[in-house]
CHARMM internal coordinates of N, CA and C (Angstrom, degrees):
IC EDIT
DIST 1 N 1 CA 1.4458
DIST 1 CA 1 C 1.5275
ANGL 1 N 1 CA 1 C 109.60
DIST 1 C 2 N 1.3013
ANGL 1 CA 1 C 2 N 115.92
DIHE 1 N 1 CA 1 C 2 N 137.85
DIST 2 N 2 CA 1.4602
ANGL 1 C 2 N 2 CA 121.72
DIHE 1 CA 1 C 2 N 2 CA -176.89
DIST 2 CA 2 C 1.5304
ANGL 2 N 2 CA 2 C 110.63
DIHE 1 C 2 N 2 CA 2 C -92.46
DIST 2 C 3 N 1.3018
ANGL 2 CA 2 C 3 N 116.18
DIHE 2 N 2 CA 2 C 3 N 133.59
DIST 3 N 3 CA 1.4659
ANGL 2 C 3 N 3 CA 120.50
DIHE 2 CA 2 C 3 N 3 CA 177.64
DIST 3 CA 3 C 1.5171
ANGL 3 N 3 CA 3 C 110.15
DIHE 2 C 3 N 3 CA 3 C -80.97
DIST 3 C 4 N 1.3153
ANGL 3 CA 3 C 4 N 115.76
DIHE 3 N 3 CA 3 C 4 N 142.16
DIST 4 N 4 CA 1.4591
ANGL 3 C 4 N 4 CA 120.46
DIHE 3 CA 3 C 4 N 4 CA 175.02
DIST 4 CA 4 C 1.5133
ANGL 4 N 4 CA 4 C 109.02
DIHE 3 C 4 N 4 CA 4 C -86.56
DIST 4 C 5 N 1.3020
ANGL 4 CA 4 C 5 N 115.97
DIHE 4 N 4 CA 4 C 5 N 144.36
DIST 5 N 5 CA 1.4573
ANGL 4 C 5 N 5 CA 120.45
DIHE 4 CA 4 C 5 N 5 CA 173.89
DIST 5 CA 5 C 1.5205
ANGL 5 N 5 CA 5 C 107.12
DIHE 4 C 5 N 5 CA 5 C -96.99
DIST 5 C 6 N 1.3010
ANGL 5 CA 5 C 6 N 116.01
DIHE 5 N 5 CA 5 C 6 N 99.55
DIST 6 N 6 CA 1.4546
ANGL 5 C 6 N 6 CA 120.95
DIHE 5 CA 5 C 6 N 6 CA -177.16
DIST 6 CA 6 C 1.5282
ANGL 6 N 6 CA 6 C 109.94
DIHE 5 C 6 N 6 CA 6 C -93.86
DIST 6 C 7 N 1.2995
ANGL 6 CA 6 C 7 N 115.17
DIHE 6 N 6 CA 6 C 7 N 131.86
DIST 7 N 7 CA 1.4533
ANGL 6 C 7 N 7 CA 120.89
DIHE 6 CA 6 C 7 N 7 CA 175.63
DIST 7 CA 7 C 1.5227
ANGL 7 N 7 CA 7 C 107.51
DIHE 6 C 7 N 7 CA 7 C -96.17
DIST 7 C 8 N 1.3308
ANGL 7 CA 7 C 8 N 117.97
DIHE 7 N 7 CA 7 C 8 N 132.43
DIST 8 N 8 CA 1.4613
ANGL 7 C 8 N 8 CA 120.10
DIHE 7 CA 7 C 8 N 8 CA -176.29
DIST 8 CA 8 C 1.5277
ANGL 8 N 8 CA 8 C 112.30
DIHE 7 C 8 N 8 CA 8 C -69.85
DIST 8 C 9 N 1.3213
ANGL 8 CA 8 C 9 N 114.39
DIHE 8 N 8 CA 8 C 9 N 157.70
DIST 9 N 9 CA 1.4613
ANGL 8 C 9 N 9 CA 119.47
DIHE 8 CA 8 C 9 N 9 CA 174.52
DIST 9 CA 9 C 1.5283
ANGL 9 N 9 CA 9 C 108.31
DIHE 8 C 9 N 9 CA 9 C -65.34
DIST 9 C 10 N 1.3141
ANGL 9 CA 9 C 10 N 116.36
DIHE 9 N 9 CA 9 C 10 N 146.86
DIST 10 N 10 CA 1.4656
ANGL 9 C 10 N 10 CA 119.24
DIHE 9 CA 9 C 10 N 10 CA 176.30
DIST 10 CA 10 C 1.5090
ANGL 10 N 10 CA 10 C 110.26
DIHE 9 C 10 N 10 CA 10 C -150.38
DIST 10 C 11 N 1.3060
ANGL 10 CA 10 C 11 N 115.08
DIHE 10 N 10 CA 10 C 11 N 159.67
DIST 11 N 11 CA 1.4517
ANGL 10 C 11 N 11 CA 120.89
DIHE 10 CA 10 C 11 N 11 CA 179.42
DIST 11 CA 11 C 1.5214
ANGL 11 N 11 CA 11 C 108.67
DIHE 10 C 11 N 11 CA 11 C -111.34
DIST 11 C 12 N 1.3418
ANGL 11 CA 11 C 12 N 114.68
DIHE 11 N 11 CA 11 C 12 N 128.19
DIST 12 N 12 CA 1.4683
ANGL 11 C 12 N 12 CA 120.99
DIHE 11 CA 11 C 12 N 12 CA 179.40
DIST 12 CA 12 C 1.5257
ANGL 12 N 12 CA 12 C 107.34
DIHE 11 C 12 N 12 CA 12 C -130.25
DIST 12 C 13 N 1.2968
ANGL 12 CA 12 C 13 N 116.32
DIHE 12 N 12 CA 12 C 13 N 120.80
DIST 13 N 13 CA 1.4574
ANGL 12 C 13 N 13 CA 120.75
DIHE 12 CA 12 C 13 N 13 CA 176.74
DIST 13 CA 13 C 1.5188
ANGL 13 N 13 CA 13 C 114.33
DIHE 12 C 13 N 13 CA 13 C 54.86
DIST 13 C 14 N 1.3141
ANGL 13 CA 13 C 14 N 117.44
DIHE 13 N 13 CA 13 C 14 N 38.26
DIST 14 N 14 CA 1.4515
ANGL 13 C 14 N 14 CA 121.17
DIHE 13 CA 13 C 14 N 14 CA 178.59
DIST 14 CA 14 C 1.5175
ANGL 14 N 14 CA 14 C 114.51
DIHE 13 C 14 N 14 CA 14 C 83.32
DIST 14 C 15 N 1.3339
ANGL 14 CA 14 C 15 N 117.35
DIHE 14 N 14 CA 14 C 15 N -0.60
DIST 15 N 15 CA 1.4657
ANGL 14 C 15 N 15 CA 121.60
DIHE 14 CA 14 C 15 N 15 CA 178.54
DIST 15 CA 15 C 1.5176
ANGL 15 N 15 CA 15 C 107.99
DIHE 14 C 15 N 15 CA 15 C -108.08
DIST 15 C 16 N 1.3304
ANGL 15 CA 15 C 16 N 116.19
DIHE 15 N 15 CA 15 C 16 N 128.15
DIST 16 N 16 CA 1.4614
ANGL 15 C 16 N 16 CA 120.20
DIHE 15 CA 15 C 16 N 16 CA 178.49
DIST 16 CA 16 C 1.5216
ANGL 16 N 16 CA 16 C 109.21
DIHE 15 C 16 N 16 CA 16 C -95.26
DIST 16 C 17 N 1.3180
ANGL 16 CA 16 C 17 N 115.44
DIHE 16 N 16 CA 16 C 17 N 120.82
DIST 17 N 17 CA 1.4554
ANGL 16 C 17 N 17 CA 121.70
DIHE 16 CA 16 C 17 N 17 CA 177.10
DIST 17 CA 17 C 1.5258
ANGL 17 N 17 CA 17 C 107.93
DIHE 16 C 17 N 17 CA 17 C -97.46
DIST 17 C 18 N 1.3414
ANGL 17 CA 17 C 18 N 117.96
DIHE 17 N 17 CA 17 C 18 N 128.19
DIST 18 N 18 CA 1.4613
ANGL 17 C 18 N 18 CA 119.98
DIHE 17 CA 17 C 18 N 18 CA -177.23
DIST 18 CA 18 C 1.5267
ANGL 18 N 18 CA 18 C 112.09
DIHE 17 C 18 N 18 CA 18 C -72.06
DIST 18 C 19 N 1.3257
ANGL 18 CA 18 C 19 N 114.60
DIHE 18 N 18 CA 18 C 19 N 167.15
DIST 19 N 19 CA 1.4630
ANGL 18 C 19 N 19 CA 120.69
DIHE 18 CA 18 C 19 N 19 CA 173.55
DIST 19 CA 19 C 1.5277
ANGL 19 N 19 CA 19 C 108.30
DIHE 18 C 19 N 19 CA 19 C -58.28
DIST 19 C 20 N 1.3172
ANGL 19 CA 19 C 20 N 117.62
DIHE 19 N 19 CA 19 C 20 N 142.69
DIST 20 N 20 CA 1.4661
ANGL 19 C 20 N 20 CA 120.07
DIHE 19 CA 19 C 20 N 20 CA 179.39
DIST 20 CA 20 C 1.5048
ANGL 20 N 20 CA 20 C 111.30
DIHE 19 C 20 N 20 CA 20 C -143.42
DIST 20 C 21 N 1.3172
ANGL 20 CA 20 C 21 N 114.24
DIHE 20 N 20 CA 20 C 21 N 155.91
DIST 21 N 21 CA 1.4594
ANGL 20 C 21 N 21 CA 123.17
DIHE 20 CA 20 C 21 N 21 CA -177.47
DIST 21 CA 21 C 1.5280
ANGL 21 N 21 CA 21 C 108.57
DIHE 20 C 21 N 21 CA 21 C -89.54
DIST 21 C 22 N 1.3202
ANGL 21 CA 21 C 22 N 116.86
DIHE 21 N 21 CA 21 C 22 N 108.86
DIST 22 N 22 CA 1.4645
ANGL 21 C 22 N 22 CA 121.06
DIHE 21 CA 21 C 22 N 22 CA -176.31
DIST 22 CA 22 C 1.5274
ANGL 22 N 22 CA 22 C 111.96
DIHE 21 C 22 N 22 CA 22 C -64.09
DIST 22 C 23 N 1.3191
ANGL 22 CA 22 C 23 N 118.54
DIHE 22 N 22 CA 22 C 23 N -31.84
DIST 23 N 23 CA 1.4675
ANGL 22 C 23 N 23 CA 119.78
DIHE 22 CA 22 C 23 N 23 CA -179.54
DIST 23 CA 23 C 1.5240
ANGL 23 N 23 CA 23 C 110.17
DIHE 22 C 23 N 23 CA 23 C -68.37
DIST 23 C 24 N 1.3284
ANGL 23 CA 23 C 24 N 117.69
DIHE 23 N 23 CA 23 C 24 N -35.83
DIST 24 N 24 CA 1.4620
ANGL 23 C 24 N 24 CA 120.35
DIHE 23 CA 23 C 24 N 24 CA 177.34
DIST 24 CA 24 C 1.5311
ANGL 24 N 24 CA 24 C 109.51
DIHE 23 C 24 N 24 CA 24 C -66.88
DIST 24 C 25 N 1.3278
ANGL 24 CA 24 C 25 N 116.71
DIHE 24 N 24 CA 24 C 25 N -42.22
DIST 25 N 25 CA 1.4572
ANGL 24 C 25 N 25 CA 120.32
DIHE 24 CA 24 C 25 N 25 CA 178.51
DIST 25 CA 25 C 1.5272
ANGL 25 N 25 CA 25 C 110.43
DIHE 24 C 25 N 25 CA 25 C -61.02
DIST 25 C 26 N 1.3249
ANGL 25 CA 25 C 26 N 116.76
DIHE 25 N 25 CA 25 C 26 N -41.94
DIST 26 N 26 CA 1.4597
ANGL 25 C 26 N 26 CA 120.97
DIHE 25 CA 25 C 26 N 26 CA 179.68
DIST 26 CA 26 C 1.5215
ANGL 26 N 26 CA 26 C 111.16
DIHE 25 C 26 N 26 CA 26 C -61.61
DIST 26 C 27 N 1.3204
ANGL 26 CA 26 C 27 N 117.38
DIHE 26 N 26 CA 26 C 27 N -39.73
DIST 27 N 27 CA 1.4702
ANGL 26 C 27 N 27 CA 121.11
DIHE 26 CA 26 C 27 N 27 CA 178.01
DIST 27 CA 27 C 1.5260
ANGL 27 N 27 CA 27 C 110.45
DIHE 26 C 27 N 27 CA 27 C -64.73
DIST 27 C 28 N 1.3249
ANGL 27 CA 27 C 28 N 116.61
DIHE 27 N 27 CA 27 C 28 N -43.67
DIST 28 N 28 CA 1.4630
ANGL 27 C 28 N 28 CA 120.23
DIHE 27 CA 27 C 28 N 28 CA 179.20
DIST 28 CA 28 C 1.5296
ANGL 28 N 28 CA 28 C 110.77
DIHE 27 C 28 N 28 CA 28 C -65.52
DIST 28 C 29 N 1.3234
ANGL 28 CA 28 C 29 N 116.83
DIHE 28 N 28 CA 28 C 29 N -40.72
DIST 29 N 29 CA 1.4641
ANGL 28 C 29 N 29 CA 121.46
DIHE 28 CA 28 C 29 N 29 CA 178.74
DIST 29 CA 29 C 1.5254
ANGL 29 N 29 CA 29 C 110.25
DIHE 28 C 29 N 29 CA 29 C -60.79
DIST 29 C 30 N 1.3367
ANGL 29 CA 29 C 30 N 116.68
DIHE 29 N 29 CA 29 C 30 N -44.77
DIST 30 N 30 CA 1.4618
ANGL 29 C 30 N 30 CA 121.58
DIHE 29 CA 29 C 30 N 30 CA -178.88
DIST 30 CA 30 C 1.5292
ANGL 30 N 30 CA 30 C 111.20
DIHE 29 C 30 N 30 CA 30 C -65.97
DIST 30 C 31 N 1.3373
ANGL 30 CA 30 C 31 N 117.45
DIHE 30 N 30 CA 30 C 31 N -30.10
DIST 31 N 31 CA 1.4598
ANGL 30 C 31 N 31 CA 121.05
DIHE 30 CA 30 C 31 N 31 CA -177.29
DIST 31 CA 31 C 1.5293
ANGL 31 N 31 CA 31 C 112.98
DIHE 30 C 31 N 31 CA 31 C -87.24
DIST 31 C 32 N 1.3243
ANGL 31 CA 31 C 32 N 117.30
DIHE 31 N 31 CA 31 C 32 N -3.86
DIST 32 N 32 CA 1.4609
ANGL 31 C 32 N 32 CA 120.89
DIHE 31 CA 31 C 32 N 32 CA -177.60
DIST 32 CA 32 C 1.5235
ANGL 32 N 32 CA 32 C 110.49
DIHE 31 C 32 N 32 CA 32 C -69.29
DIST 32 C 33 N 1.3184
ANGL 32 CA 32 C 33 N 115.71
DIHE 32 N 32 CA 32 C 33 N 136.72
DIST 33 N 33 CA 1.4665
ANGL 32 C 33 N 33 CA 121.38
DIHE 32 CA 32 C 33 N 33 CA 175.97
DIST 33 CA 33 C 1.5415
ANGL 33 N 33 CA 33 C 107.30
DIHE 32 C 33 N 33 CA 33 C -86.99
DIST 33 C 34 N 1.3280
ANGL 33 CA 33 C 34 N 115.60
DIHE 33 N 33 CA 33 C 34 N 90.97
DIST 34 N 34 CA 1.4644
ANGL 33 C 34 N 34 CA 120.53
DIHE 33 CA 33 C 34 N 34 CA -173.39
DIST 34 CA 34 C 1.5168
ANGL 34 N 34 CA 34 C 112.76
DIHE 33 C 34 N 34 CA 34 C -67.57
DIST 34 C 35 N 1.3390
ANGL 34 CA 34 C 35 N 118.21
DIHE 34 N 34 CA 34 C 35 N -26.55
DIST 35 N 35 CA 1.4740
ANGL 34 C 35 N 35 CA 119.85
DIHE 34 CA 34 C 35 N 35 CA 176.13
DIST 35 CA 35 C 1.5230
ANGL 35 N 35 CA 35 C 110.43
DIHE 34 C 35 N 35 CA 35 C -66.63
DIST 35 C 36 N 1.3454
ANGL 35 CA 35 C 36 N 116.26
DIHE 35 N 35 CA 35 C 36 N -37.43
DIST 36 N 36 CA 1.4635
ANGL 35 C 36 N 36 CA 119.86
DIHE 35 CA 35 C 36 N 36 CA 177.40
DIST 36 CA 36 C 1.5257
ANGL 36 N 36 CA 36 C 110.16
DIHE 35 C 36 N 36 CA 36 C -68.23
DIST 36 C 37 N 1.3148
ANGL 36 CA 36 C 37 N 117.34
DIHE 36 N 36 CA 36 C 37 N -41.25
DIST 37 N 37 CA 1.4676
ANGL 36 C 37 N 37 CA 120.63
DIHE 36 CA 36 C 37 N 37 CA 177.82
DIST 37 CA 37 C 1.5282
ANGL 37 N 37 CA 37 C 109.17
DIHE 36 C 37 N 37 CA 37 C -58.96
DIST 37 C 38 N 1.3240
ANGL 37 CA 37 C 38 N 117.17
DIHE 37 N 37 CA 37 C 38 N -46.07
DIST 38 N 38 CA 1.4668
ANGL 37 C 38 N 38 CA 121.30
DIHE 37 CA 37 C 38 N 38 CA 179.80
DIST 38 CA 38 C 1.5350
ANGL 38 N 38 CA 38 C 110.45
DIHE 37 C 38 N 38 CA 38 C -62.03
DIST 38 C 39 N 1.3391
ANGL 38 CA 38 C 39 N 117.01
DIHE 38 N 38 CA 38 C 39 N -41.69
DIST 39 N 39 CA 1.4646
ANGL 38 C 39 N 39 CA 120.61
DIHE 38 CA 38 C 39 N 39 CA 178.99
DIST 39 CA 39 C 1.5324
ANGL 39 N 39 CA 39 C 110.64
DIHE 38 C 39 N 39 CA 39 C -64.58
DIST 39 C 40 N 1.3237
ANGL 39 CA 39 C 40 N 116.68
DIHE 39 N 39 CA 39 C 40 N -40.33
DIST 40 N 40 CA 1.4685
ANGL 39 C 40 N 40 CA 120.87
DIHE 39 CA 39 C 40 N 40 CA 178.50
DIST 40 CA 40 C 1.5274
ANGL 40 N 40 CA 40 C 111.30
DIHE 39 C 40 N 40 CA 40 C -66.10
DIST 40 C 41 N 1.3221
ANGL 40 CA 40 C 41 N 117.17
DIHE 40 N 40 CA 40 C 41 N -31.07
DIST 41 N 41 CA 1.4693
ANGL 40 C 41 N 41 CA 121.96
DIHE 40 CA 40 C 41 N 41 CA -177.96
DIST 41 CA 41 C 1.5281
ANGL 41 N 41 CA 41 C 112.63
DIHE 40 C 41 N 41 CA 41 C -82.50
DIST 41 C 42 N 1.3273
ANGL 41 CA 41 C 42 N 118.44
DIHE 41 N 41 CA 41 C 42 N -15.11
DIST 42 N 42 CA 1.4668
ANGL 41 C 42 N 42 CA 121.70
DIHE 41 CA 41 C 42 N 42 CA -173.76
DIST 42 CA 42 C 1.5328
ANGL 42 N 42 CA 42 C 113.07
DIHE 41 C 42 N 42 CA 42 C -53.71
DIST 42 C 43 N 1.3410
ANGL 42 CA 42 C 43 N 119.80
DIHE 42 N 42 CA 42 C 43 N -47.90
DIST 43 N 43 CA 1.4726
ANGL 42 C 43 N 43 CA 117.76
DIHE 42 CA 42 C 43 N 43 CA 179.94
DIST 43 CA 43 C 1.5327
ANGL 43 N 43 CA 43 C 112.94
DIHE 42 C 43 N 43 CA 43 C -61.31
DIST 43 C 44 N 1.3165
ANGL 43 CA 43 C 44 N 116.66
DIHE 43 N 43 CA 43 C 44 N -35.02
DIST 44 N 44 CA 1.4682
ANGL 43 C 44 N 44 CA 120.76
DIHE 43 CA 43 C 44 N 44 CA 178.92
DIST 44 CA 44 C 1.5232
ANGL 44 N 44 CA 44 C 109.86
DIHE 43 C 44 N 44 CA 44 C -68.82
DIST 44 C 45 N 1.3385
ANGL 44 CA 44 C 45 N 115.99
DIHE 44 N 44 CA 44 C 45 N -44.99
DIST 45 N 45 CA 1.4661
ANGL 44 C 45 N 45 CA 120.94
DIHE 44 CA 44 C 45 N 45 CA 178.82
DIST 45 CA 45 C 1.5239
ANGL 45 N 45 CA 45 C 110.19
DIHE 44 C 45 N 45 CA 45 C -61.01
DIST 45 C 46 N 1.3404
ANGL 45 CA 45 C 46 N 117.12
DIHE 45 N 45 CA 45 C 46 N -44.77
DIST 46 N 46 CA 1.4635
ANGL 45 C 46 N 46 CA 120.93
DIHE 45 CA 45 C 46 N 46 CA 179.60
DIST 46 CA 46 C 1.5319
ANGL 46 N 46 CA 46 C 111.21
DIHE 45 C 46 N 46 CA 46 C -60.87
DIST 46 C 47 N 1.3125
ANGL 46 CA 46 C 47 N 116.39
DIHE 46 N 46 CA 46 C 47 N -40.17
DIST 47 N 47 CA 1.4694
ANGL 46 C 47 N 47 CA 120.03
DIHE 46 CA 46 C 47 N 47 CA 179.62
DIST 47 CA 47 C 1.5274
ANGL 47 N 47 CA 47 C 110.84
DIHE 46 C 47 N 47 CA 47 C -66.81
DIST 47 C 48 N 1.3258
ANGL 47 CA 47 C 48 N 116.75
DIHE 47 N 47 CA 47 C 48 N -41.93
DIST 48 N 48 CA 1.4692
ANGL 47 C 48 N 48 CA 120.30
DIHE 47 CA 47 C 48 N 48 CA 178.37
DIST 48 CA 48 C 1.5315
ANGL 48 N 48 CA 48 C 110.77
DIHE 47 C 48 N 48 CA 48 C -64.44
DIST 48 C 49 N 1.3292
ANGL 48 CA 48 C 49 N 117.22
DIHE 48 N 48 CA 48 C 49 N -37.35
DIST 49 N 49 CA 1.4725
ANGL 48 C 49 N 49 CA 120.49
DIHE 48 CA 48 C 49 N 49 CA 175.98
DIST 49 CA 49 C 1.5218
ANGL 49 N 49 CA 49 C 109.87
DIHE 48 C 49 N 49 CA 49 C -62.77
DIST 49 C 50 N 1.3394
ANGL 49 CA 49 C 50 N 116.70
DIHE 49 N 49 CA 49 C 50 N -45.35
DIST 50 N 50 CA 1.4616
ANGL 49 C 50 N 50 CA 121.12
DIHE 49 CA 49 C 50 N 50 CA -178.86
DIST 50 CA 50 C 1.5243
ANGL 50 N 50 CA 50 C 111.58
DIHE 49 C 50 N 50 CA 50 C -62.57
DIST 50 C 51 N 1.3264
ANGL 50 CA 50 C 51 N 117.02
DIHE 50 N 50 CA 50 C 51 N -32.42
DIST 51 N 51 CA 1.4651
ANGL 50 C 51 N 51 CA 121.57
DIHE 50 CA 50 C 51 N 51 CA 178.88
DIST 51 CA 51 C 1.5201
ANGL 51 N 51 CA 51 C 111.90
DIHE 50 C 51 N 51 CA 51 C -80.15
DIST 51 C 52 N 1.3388
ANGL 51 CA 51 C 52 N 116.77
DIHE 51 N 51 CA 51 C 52 N -11.19
DIST 52 N 52 CA 1.4512
ANGL 51 C 52 N 52 CA 120.37
DIHE 51 CA 51 C 52 N 52 CA -178.09
DIST 52 CA 52 C 1.5171
ANGL 52 N 52 CA 52 C 113.38
DIHE 51 C 52 N 52 CA 52 C 85.99
DIST 52 C 53 N 1.3374
ANGL 52 CA 52 C 53 N 116.49
DIHE 52 N 52 CA 52 C 53 N 8.58
DIST 53 N 53 CA 1.4648
ANGL 52 C 53 N 53 CA 120.07
DIHE 52 CA 52 C 53 N 53 CA -179.62
DIST 53 CA 53 C 1.5224
ANGL 53 N 53 CA 53 C 112.16
DIHE 52 C 53 N 53 CA 53 C -79.91
DIST 53 C 54 N 1.3206
ANGL 53 CA 53 C 54 N 117.14
DIHE 53 N 53 CA 53 C 54 N -17.15
DIST 54 N 54 CA 1.4644
ANGL 53 C 54 N 54 CA 122.30
DIHE 53 CA 53 C 54 N 54 CA 176.60
DIST 54 CA 54 C 1.5175
ANGL 54 N 54 CA 54 C 109.31
DIHE 53 C 54 N 54 CA 54 C -128.70
DIST 54 C 55 N 1.3049
ANGL 54 CA 54 C 55 N 115.76
DIHE 54 N 54 CA 54 C 55 N 151.01
DIST 55 N 55 CA 1.4605
ANGL 54 C 55 N 55 CA 120.51
DIHE 54 CA 54 C 55 N 55 CA 175.78
DIST 55 CA 55 C 1.5303
ANGL 55 N 55 CA 55 C 109.27
DIHE 54 C 55 N 55 CA 55 C -62.51
DIST 55 C 56 N 1.3328
ANGL 55 CA 55 C 56 N 118.63
DIHE 55 N 55 CA 55 C 56 N 145.55
DIST 56 N 56 CA 1.4685
ANGL 55 C 56 N 56 CA 121.36
DIHE 55 CA 55 C 56 N 56 CA -179.30
DIST 56 CA 56 C 1.5261
ANGL 56 N 56 CA 56 C 114.27
DIHE 55 C 56 N 56 CA 56 C -57.83
DIST 56 C 57 N 1.3327
ANGL 56 CA 56 C 57 N 117.44
DIHE 56 N 56 CA 56 C 57 N -28.01
DIST 57 N 57 CA 1.4646
ANGL 56 C 57 N 57 CA 119.80
DIHE 56 CA 56 C 57 N 57 CA -177.21
DIST 57 CA 57 C 1.5340
ANGL 57 N 57 CA 57 C 112.58
DIHE 56 C 57 N 57 CA 57 C -95.95
DIST 57 C 58 N 1.3515
ANGL 57 CA 57 C 58 N 117.87
DIHE 57 N 57 CA 57 C 58 N 10.81
DIST 58 N 58 CA 1.4600
ANGL 57 C 58 N 58 CA 120.83
DIHE 57 CA 57 C 58 N 58 CA 179.72
DIST 58 CA 58 C 1.5225
ANGL 58 N 58 CA 58 C 110.45
DIHE 57 C 58 N 58 CA 58 C -64.37
DIST 58 C 59 N 1.3234
ANGL 58 CA 58 C 59 N 116.41
DIHE 58 N 58 CA 58 C 59 N 134.60
DIST 59 N 59 CA 1.4690
ANGL 58 C 59 N 59 CA 121.68
DIHE 58 CA 58 C 59 N 59 CA 176.15
DIST 59 CA 59 C 1.5146
ANGL 59 N 59 CA 59 C 108.75
DIHE 58 C 59 N 59 CA 59 C -139.56
DIST 59 C 60 N 1.3346
ANGL 59 CA 59 C 60 N 115.42
DIHE 59 N 59 CA 59 C 60 N 150.50
DIST 60 N 60 CA 1.4634
ANGL 59 C 60 N 60 CA 120.39
DIHE 59 CA 59 C 60 N 60 CA 174.05
DIST 60 CA 60 C 1.4997
ANGL 60 N 60 CA 60 C 109.13
DIHE 59 C 60 N 60 CA 60 C -84.77
END
COOR INIT
IC SEED 1 N 1 CA 1 C
IC BUILD
């Protein structure tokens, strides 16, 4: 039987984050389509560049 790696609940900046299963998070992280995330972020990145909040050569 495999043990779960449980992360305890904690409070950060007034927000309470519940206990969570780190192995489940790792599986979801590995399954994420990072190219799609980058494509979805492009308009936001472009806007931040235009505002001067990011360097012109910043890329994900």
